[in-house]
C-alpha positions in Angstrom: 17.2 1.1 0.0 15.3 0.8 3.3 14.5 4.1 5.0 14.8 6.3 1.9 11.1 6.4 0.9 8.1 4.2 1.3 7.8 2.0 -1.8 4.6 2.4 -3.6 3.6 -1.0 -4.9 1.1 -2.2 -7.6 -1.2 -4.0 -5.1 -4.7 -2.7 -4.4 -5.6 -2.5 -0.7 -6.2 -5.7 1.2 -6.8 -5.8 5.0 -4.8 -9.1 5.3 -2.7 -11.5 3.3 -5.5 -14.0 3.3 -6.5 -14.8 -0.3 -3.7 -12.8 -1.9 -1.5 -14.3 -4.7 1.2 -16.6 -3.4 3.3 -16.3 -6.5 4.5 -12.7 -5.9 2.1 -11.2 -8.5 0.2 -8.0 -7.8 -3.2 -8.1 -6.1 -5.4 -6.0 -8.4 -8.9 -7.3 -7.6 -11.5 -4.6 -7.3 -14.0 -5.3 -4.5 -16.2 -3.2 -2.3 -14.5 -3.0 1.1 -16.2 -4.2 4.2 -14.0 -3.1 7.1 -14.4 -2.5 10.8 -12.5 -0.6 13.5 -10.1 2.2 12.5 -10.6 1.5 8.8 -14.4 1.5 8.9 -14.5 4.9 7.0 -13.3 3.0 3.9 -16.4 0.6 3.9 -18.2 0.6 0.6 -15.2 2.1 -1.4 -13.2 0.2 -4.0 -10.2 -1.7 -2.9 -8.2 -0.2 -5.8 -9.0 3.3 -4.6 -6.2 2.6 -2.2 -2.7 1.2 -2.9 -0.2 -0.5 -0.7 3.2 1.0 0.4 6.0 -1.0 1.9 9.0 -0.1 4.1 9.5 3.2 5.8 10.7 6.6 5.0 13.4 8.9 6.5 10.9 10.2 9.1 9.7 6.8 10.4 10.8 5.0 13.6 13.2 2.1 13.0 10.7 -0.8 13.4 8.9 0.5 10.3 12.0 0.7 8.1 11.9 -2.8 6.8 10.4 -4.3 3.6 7.8 -6.4 5.5 6.2 -3.2 6.9 3.1 -2.4 5.0 0.6 0.4 5.0 -1.9 2.1 2.6 -2.0 5.3 0.7 -3.8 7.7 0.5 -5.3 7.1 4.0 -9.1 7.1 4.7 -10.8 10.3 3.5 -8.2 11.1 0.8 -8.3 10.3 -2.9 -5.7 8.5 -5.0 -5.9 11.1 -7.7 -4.9 14.0 -5.5 -2.5 12.3 -3.0 0.9 13.8 -2.6 3.7 12.9 -0.2 7.4 13.6 0.1 7.8 10.2 1.8 6.5 8.0 -0.9 8.5 6.9 -4.0 8.6 3.8 -6.2 11.1 1.4 -7.5 11.1 0.5 -11.2 11.6 -3.2 -11.8 11.6 -5.4 -14.8 12.5 -8.8 -16.0 15.8 -9.2 -17.9 15.9 -11.4 -21.0 
C-alpha cells in the first residue's frame, strides 16, 4: 500500500504527538492553533480545519513513502472544503464482528 497515495486520516492537525491519544483513536479536538516558524500562517485557525495525511504518494522521494511519515492537508492558505489532490486517497477500515 505504501507509495500509492497519501492516506487521509481522521485526525485533526497537531504539531506534535504530545497530548495525542495513545490508544490509537483519532485526535478530533478543536483548538485555536498557536504556531511559530513555517506554520505561523495557521495561527488562530481551527486545528480541525486541517487534517493529517500519512505515508507518501507515487511522486514522493523514498524516505517519505512509509506509514510513519506525516503531513497536513490542505497546506497553509488553502481550505479543507476546496482542497483537491491526485496524490491523496483514503483507506476504509472497520471492525469485524
